[in-house]
C-alpha positions in Angstrom: -142.6 -38.7 199.4 -139.4 -36.9 199.9 -137.6 -36.4 196.5 -134.2 -38.1 196.6 -131.4 -38.7 194.1 -129.0 -41.6 193.8 -125.7 -41.4 191.9 -123.1 -44.0 190.9 -119.8 -42.9 189.5 -118.3 -45.2 186.9 -115.1 -44.7 184.9 -117.1 -44.3 181.6 -120.5 -43.1 182.8 -122.3 -41.3 185.6 -125.7 -42.9 186.4 -128.4 -41.1 188.3 -131.7 -42.6 189.7 -134.7 -41.0 191.2 -137.5 -43.0 192.7 -140.9 -42.6 191.0 -143.4 -41.2 193.4 -146.2 -42.9 191.5 -146.7 -46.6 192.4 -146.1 -49.2 189.7 -148.6 -51.8 188.6 -146.2 -54.6 189.9 -146.2 -53.0 193.4 -142.5 -52.4 193.2 -140.9 -49.0 193.3 -139.9 -47.6 189.9 -137.0 -45.3 189.1 -136.2 -42.6 186.6 -132.8 -43.1 185.1 -130.3 -40.7 183.6 -126.9 -41.6 182.2 -124.1 -39.1 181.4 -121.3 -40.3 179.3 -118.0 -39.7 181.0 -115.7 -41.2 178.4 -114.0 -37.8 177.6 -114.1 -36.2 181.1 -113.2 -37.1 184.6 -116.1 -39.0 186.0 -116.0 -37.5 189.5 -116.1 -33.9 188.2 -118.8 -34.7 185.8 -120.9 -36.3 188.6 -120.6 -33.2 190.8 -121.6 -30.9 187.9 -124.6 -33.2 187.0 -125.8 -33.3 190.6 -125.6 -29.5 190.8 -127.8 -29.2 187.7 -130.4 -31.7 189.0 -130.5 -30.0 192.4 -131.2 -26.6 190.7 -134.3 -28.0 188.9 -137.5 -29.2 190.7 -138.6 -32.7 190.1 -142.0 -34.3 190.0 -142.2 -34.4 193.7 -140.5 -31.1 194.3 -136.9 -30.2 194.9 -134.4 -32.9 195.9 -134.1 -33.1 199.6 -131.3 -35.7 199.9 -128.6 -37.2 197.7 -126.7 -40.4 198.0 -123.5 -41.1 196.0 -122.1 -44.6 195.8 -118.3 -44.8 195.8 -116.0 -47.7 194.6 -113.0 -47.4 196.9 -111.4 -45.0 199.3 -109.5 -43.2 196.5 -112.7 -42.4 194.7 -114.2 -41.4 198.0 -111.7 -38.5 198.3 -112.0 -37.6 194.6 -115.8 -37.3 194.9 -115.4 -35.1 198.0 -113.1 -32.7 196.2 -115.4 -32.5 193.2 -118.5 -31.8 195.3 -116.7 -29.2 197.3 -115.6 -27.4 194.1 -119.3 -27.2 193.2 -120.2 -26.0 196.8 -122.4 -29.1 197.3 -122.6 -30.5 200.9 -126.1 -32.0 201.3 -125.1 -35.5 200.3 -124.0 -38.8 201.7 -121.4 -41.2 200.4 -122.2 -44.9 200.6 -120.1 -48.0 199.5 -121.2 -49.5 196.2 -121.6 -52.9 197.7 -123.9 -51.7 200.4 -125.9 -49.6 198.0 -126.4 -52.6 195.8 -127.5 -54.7 198.7 -130.0 -52.1 199.8 -131.7 -52.1 196.4 -131.6 -55.9 196.1 -133.3 -56.1 199.5 -136.0 -53.6 198.5 -136.7 -55.4 195.2 -137.0 -58.8 196.8 -134.7 -60.4 194.3 -132.4 -62.1 196.9 -135.2 -64.4 198.1 -134.2 -66.6 201.0 -130.4 -66.5 200.5 -128.4 -65.5 203.5 -124.9 -64.7 202.4 -124.5 -63.5 198.8 -121.6 -62.7 196.6 -121.7 -59.6 194.3 -119.9 -59.7 191.0 -119.5 -56.1 189.8 -117.9 -55.9 186.3 -117.5 -52.3 185.2 -115.5 -50.4 182.6 -112.4 -49.9 184.9 -112.3 -53.3 186.6 -114.0 -56.1 188.6 -115.0 -56.1 192.2 -116.0 -59.3 194.0 -117.7 -58.9 197.4 -119.2 -61.2 200.0 -122.0 -59.7 202.1 -123.9 -61.0 205.1 -127.5 -60.0 204.6 -128.3 -60.3 208.3 -125.7 -57.7 209.4 -125.1 -55.9 206.1 -121.3 -56.4 206.7 -118.9 -56.9 203.8 -117.1 -60.1 204.8 -114.6 -60.1 202.0 -113.8 -58.0 198.9 -111.4 -58.3 196.1 -110.8 -55.9 193.2 -108.7 -56.4 190.0 -108.1 -54.4 186.9 -107.0 -57.4 184.9 -110.5 -57.7 183.5 -112.7 -54.8 182.6 -115.2 -53.4 180.1 -112.4 -51.2 178.7 -110.4 -54.4 177.9 -113.3 -55.8 176.0 -113.5 -52.5 173.9 -109.8 -52.8 173.1 -110.1 -56.4 172.1 -112.9 -55.5 169.6 -110.9 -52.5 168.3 -107.7 -54.6 167.7 -109.8 -57.2 166.0 -111.5 -54.8 163.7 -108.3 -52.9 162.8 -106.5 -56.2 162.0 -109.4 -57.2 159.7 -109.3 -53.9 157.8 -105.5 -53.8 157.7 -105.6 -50.2 159.2 -103.2 -48.8 161.6 -104.5 -45.6 163.4 -101.5 -43.6 164.6 -103.4 -40.6 165.8 -104.5 -41.0 169.5 -107.7 -39.0 169.1 -108.9 -41.0 166.1 -108.0 -44.3 168.0 -110.0 -43.1 171.0 -113.0 -42.3 168.9 -112.8 -45.7 167.1 -112.5 -47.5 170.5 -115.6 -45.5 171.7 -117.6 -46.9 168.8 -116.4 -50.4 169.6 -117.9 -49.9 173.1 -121.2 -49.0 171.6 -121.0 -52.2 169.4 -120.2 -54.2 172.6 -123.3 -52.9 174.3 -125.5 -53.6 171.3 -124.2 -57.2 171.1 -125.8 -57.9 174.5 -129.2 -58.0 172.7 -128.2 -58.4 169.0 -126.5 -61.3 167.1 -124.4 -58.9 165.0 -123.6 -55.2 164.8 -122.6 -53.0 161.9 -121.4 -49.4 162.8 -120.1 -47.2 160.0 -117.8 -44.3 160.8 -114.9 -42.1 159.8 -112.3 -44.6 161.1 -113.9 -47.5 159.3 -116.9 -49.8 159.5 -117.2 -51.9 162.6 -118.7 -55.3 161.7 -118.7 -58.0 164.3 -121.0 -60.9 165.4 -121.8 -62.0 168.9 -120.0 -65.3 168.3 -116.8 -63.5 167.2 -117.1 -61.2 170.3 -117.5 -64.1 172.7 -114.5 -65.8 171.2 -112.5 -62.7 172.1 -113.6 -62.4 175.7 -114.0 -66.1 176.8 -110.5 -66.3 178.3 -110.8 -63.1 180.5 -114.3 -64.1 181.7 -113.0 -67.6 182.7 -110.2 -65.9 184.5 -112.7 -63.8 186.5 -114.6 -67.1 187.3 -111.4 -68.4 188.9 -111.2 -65.3 191.0 -114.8 -65.7 192.1 -114.1 -69.3 193.2 -111.0 -68.2 195.1 -112.9 -65.4 197.0 -115.8 -67.8 197.8 -113.4 -70.4 199.1 -111.9 -67.9 201.5 -115.2 -66.5 202.7 -115.8 -66.9 206.5 -119.4 -67.8 205.7 -120.9 -70.1 203.1 -122.0 -68.1 200.0 -125.6 -69.0 198.9 -125.9 -67.1 195.6 -124.0 -64.8 193.2 -125.5 -61.5 192.0 -124.2 -59.9 188.8 -124.2 -56.1 188.5 -122.4 -53.5 186.5 -122.4 -53.0 182.7 -120.5 -56.2 182.2 -123.4 -58.2 183.7 -125.4 -57.5 180.5 -123.0 -59.8 178.5 -124.8 -63.1 178.2 -121.5 -65.1 178.2 -120.6 -63.7 181.7 -123.7 -65.3 183.3 -123.3 -68.6 181.5 -119.7 -69.1 182.3 -120.2 -68.1 186.0 -123.2 -70.4 186.3 -121.1 -73.3 184.9 -117.9 -72.6 186.9 -119.3 -71.5 190.3 -122.1 -74.0 190.9 -124.3 -71.4 192.7 -127.5 -69.7 191.7 -126.7 -66.7 189.6 -129.0 -63.6 189.8 -128.9 -60.8 187.2 -131.3 -58.0 188.1 -132.9 -55.7 185.6 -130.7 -52.8 184.5 -127.7 -54.2 186.4 -125.5 -51.1 185.6 -127.8 -48.8 187.6 -128.2 -51.0 190.7 -125.7 -49.0 192.8 -127.4 -45.7 191.9 -130.8 -47.0 192.9 -129.5 -48.3 196.1 -127.7 -45.0 196.8 -131.1 -43.2 196.4 -132.7 -45.5 198.9 -129.9 -44.7 201.4 -130.0 -41.0 200.9 -131.0 -38.9 203.9 -130.8 -35.1 204.4 -127.8 -33.6 206.1 -129.2 -31.2 208.7 -126.3 -28.7 208.9 -125.0 -29.0 205.4 -125.2 -25.2 204.9 -122.6 -24.7 207.6 -120.3 -27.3 206.3 -117.2 -26.0 204.5 -115.1 -29.1 204.1 -115.7 -32.8 203.4 -115.3 -35.5 206.0 -112.7 -38.3 206.1 -113.6 -41.6 204.5 -115.7 -43.8 206.8 -115.1 -47.5 207.3 -116.5 -49.9 204.7 -120.2 -50.3 205.1 -120.7 -47.4 207.4 -122.9 -44.5 206.3 -121.4 -41.1 207.0 -122.0 -37.6 205.7 -119.4 -36.4 203.2 -120.0 -32.9 204.4 -118.4 -33.3 207.8 -115.3 -31.3 208.1 -112.0 -33.1 207.9 -109.8 -33.2 211.0 -106.5 -34.6 212.0 -108.2 -37.0 214.4 -110.2 -38.6 211.6 -107.1 -39.2 209.4 -105.6 -42.7 209.2 -103.1 -43.7 211.9 -100.1 -43.8 209.5 -100.9 -40.2 208.5 -101.4 -38.8 212.0 -98.1 -37.9 213.5 -97.9 -38.4 217.3 -96.8 -35.2 219.1 -93.4 -35.6 220.6 -92.9 -34.8 224.3 -90.3 -32.1 224.8 -89.1 -33.2 228.2 -88.2 -36.8 227.6 -86.7 -36.0 224.2 -84.4 -33.3 225.7 -83.3 -35.5 228.5 -82.4 -38.3 226.1 -80.3 -35.9 224.1 -78.4 -34.9 227.3 -77.7 -38.5 228.2 -76.5 -39.3 224.7 -74.2 -36.3 224.9 -72.7 -37.4 228.2 -72.1 -40.9 226.9 -70.4 -39.6 223.8 -68.0 -37.3 225.8 -67.2 -40.1 228.3 -66.5 -42.5 225.4 -64.1 -39.9 223.9 -62.2 -39.7 227.2 -61.8 -43.4 227.3 -60.6 -43.5 223.8 -58.0 -40.8 224.5 -56.8 -42.7 227.6 -56.4 -45.9 225.7 -54.4 -44.1 223.0 -52.0 -42.7 225.6 -51.5 -46.1 227.1 -50.7 -47.7 223.7 -48.1 -45.0 223.1 -46.2 -44.5 226.3 -47.0 -47.1 228.9 -44.6 -50.0 229.5 -41.1 -48.6 229.1 -39.3 -49.1 225.8 -40.4 -49.1 222.2 -43.7 -50.8 221.5 -44.3 -53.1 218.6 -47.5 -52.8 216.5 -50.1 -55.4 217.1 -52.9 -56.7 214.8 -55.4 -57.3 217.6 -58.2 -54.7 217.5 -58.6 -52.5 220.5 -62.0 -52.9 222.2 -63.3 -49.4 222.9 -66.7 -50.5 224.1 -65.7 -51.3 227.7 -68.3 -50.3 230.3 -67.9 -47.0 231.9 -68.4 -47.0 235.7 -68.9 -43.8 237.8 -66.5 -43.3 240.8 -66.9 -41.0 243.8 -65.3 -37.6 243.6 -63.2 -38.2 246.7 -59.5 -38.6 245.6 -58.4 -42.2 245.9 -55.3 -43.0 248.0 -52.5 -44.0 245.7 -49.4 -46.0 246.6 -46.2 -44.4 245.3 -44.4 -46.6 242.8 -41.4 -48.6 244.0 -38.0 -47.5 242.8 -36.6 -49.8 240.2 -33.3 -51.6 241.1 -30.2 -49.8 239.9 -28.9 -50.9 236.6 -25.5 -52.6 236.5 -24.6 -51.0 233.2 -21.4 -48.8 233.6 -20.0 -46.2 231.3 -16.6 -46.8 229.7 -13.8 -45.2 231.8 -12.0 -42.2 230.5 -8.2 -41.8 230.4 -8.0 -40.0 233.7 -10.2 -42.6 235.3 -7.8 -45.3 234.2 -4.9 -43.5 235.9 -6.7 -43.2 239.2 -5.9 -45.7 241.9 -7.9 -48.8 241.8 -10.5 -49.2 244.6 -10.7 -52.2 246.7 -13.5 -54.7 246.7 -14.7 -53.7 250.1 -15.1 -50.1 249.1 -18.6 -49.5 247.7 -19.2 -47.7 244.5 -20.9 -44.3 244.5 -24.6 -44.6 243.5 -26.5 -41.3 243.1 -29.9 -41.3 244.7 -32.9 -41.9 242.4 -35.2 -39.0 241.7 -38.5 -39.4 243.5 -41.5 -40.2 241.2 -43.9 -37.2 240.7 -47.2 -37.4 242.4 -50.0 -38.5 240.1 -52.3 -35.8 238.9 -55.8 -35.8 240.4 -58.5 -37.3 238.1 -60.1 -34.6 235.8 -63.5 -33.4 236.8 -66.0 -32.4 234.2 -69.2 -30.5 235.4 -72.4 -32.1 234.5 -71.0 -35.5 233.6 -70.5 -38.7 235.6 -67.1 -38.8 237.3 -64.8 -41.3 235.4 -61.7 -42.7 236.9 -58.9 -42.6 234.3 -56.2 -45.2 234.6 -53.0 -44.0 236.2 -50.0 -43.7 233.8 -46.6 -44.5 235.4 -43.5 -43.5 233.5 -40.5 -46.0 233.5 -37.6 -45.1 235.9 -34.6 -43.2 234.5 -31.7 -45.5 234.0 -29.0 -45.0 236.7 -25.5 -44.3 235.3 -22.6 -45.1 237.6 -19.9 -42.4 237.7 -16.3 -43.2 238.4 -14.8 -42.1 241.7 -11.9 -39.6 241.8 
């Protein structure tokens, strides 16, 4: 049998499983388990280092030929890739935790005749609820929350014990060490009625009954979440499987059994189910030696080598910028420039009209000027313009001087002298701007000069 290794990366521990090449008396496949505490280190880095150590040592069936690593979400997918690359490890495959768990449950035969199952995975960092179709292996629905976790249970025990002892630990290092001992007490309460753990920070003394009174409310909250996910599932859920370290707490199974109304299955060693399933899904990567960079995250439920080099084409759509075409963008900029220049000419013409057109002084108006009038292109041929008609002579006469008063008066039949009006200047041709559509500017006509009647001598 090919020696394989399965790994699950939790927030507080890295679990490794290797199938036993020797058959078990029960006929089922056995596993060798190893757990590395990651409470003080980054779990992904510790997992990569641990895998490197295991691969350097031969096992019972020879060296490890394939490694499968279960990941929780896409963020952890990338973190595991980086950690493995830093250790120069490329012969591994990343698989979703839900699919790895289903693979082991199928191999162990614990699912029986159930078709669609829900998986309740309560770990130290949070709770993941998944609905999986056994026929296709597809994850139909998945929800994750950090409102309930094994770390929360540890803090509840820590607060309870410190309050009983009347101790306030101000040092963060001492508080972390005390909380770590509370986690050990929580794990022992899964099989014991009471726990007493002495230590430098004080004695931890707690019973299972007291512990259950602390965690009943958050567990009931998780049961409500399970009912909500099941109600939104596209297929009817036949059973609920409990995995993760939190599945060892007896109160979790009893509350879910009472609240959900479905068969509740808790496999042996529920915290290592994902690692065992990852070992069953591990297959060698043929060209791992030539791989220098990890691959992008695959879709949920799809098995893919983490050693495939990352490329821009495999990145998410929101991260992949679309290349801009130079031609259309440049032409758009030219059109926008032409429109802006034409708009400026129209605004200048409108300003000239408001200042000088119409003869006398103009009064200010409160009505806004609409500068968004449509611009129409006109042919470049000069338009034929009609000269403006001469305004009728004004009847206003200047006051006569003294000499004019002494002149002989003219008769009524004798016409008064009227000087000829000056001809109006020809309108200037419309301005032409190269490269822009020809715009016909309005013709501005100046008012006629008032005619002053001079006296005759």
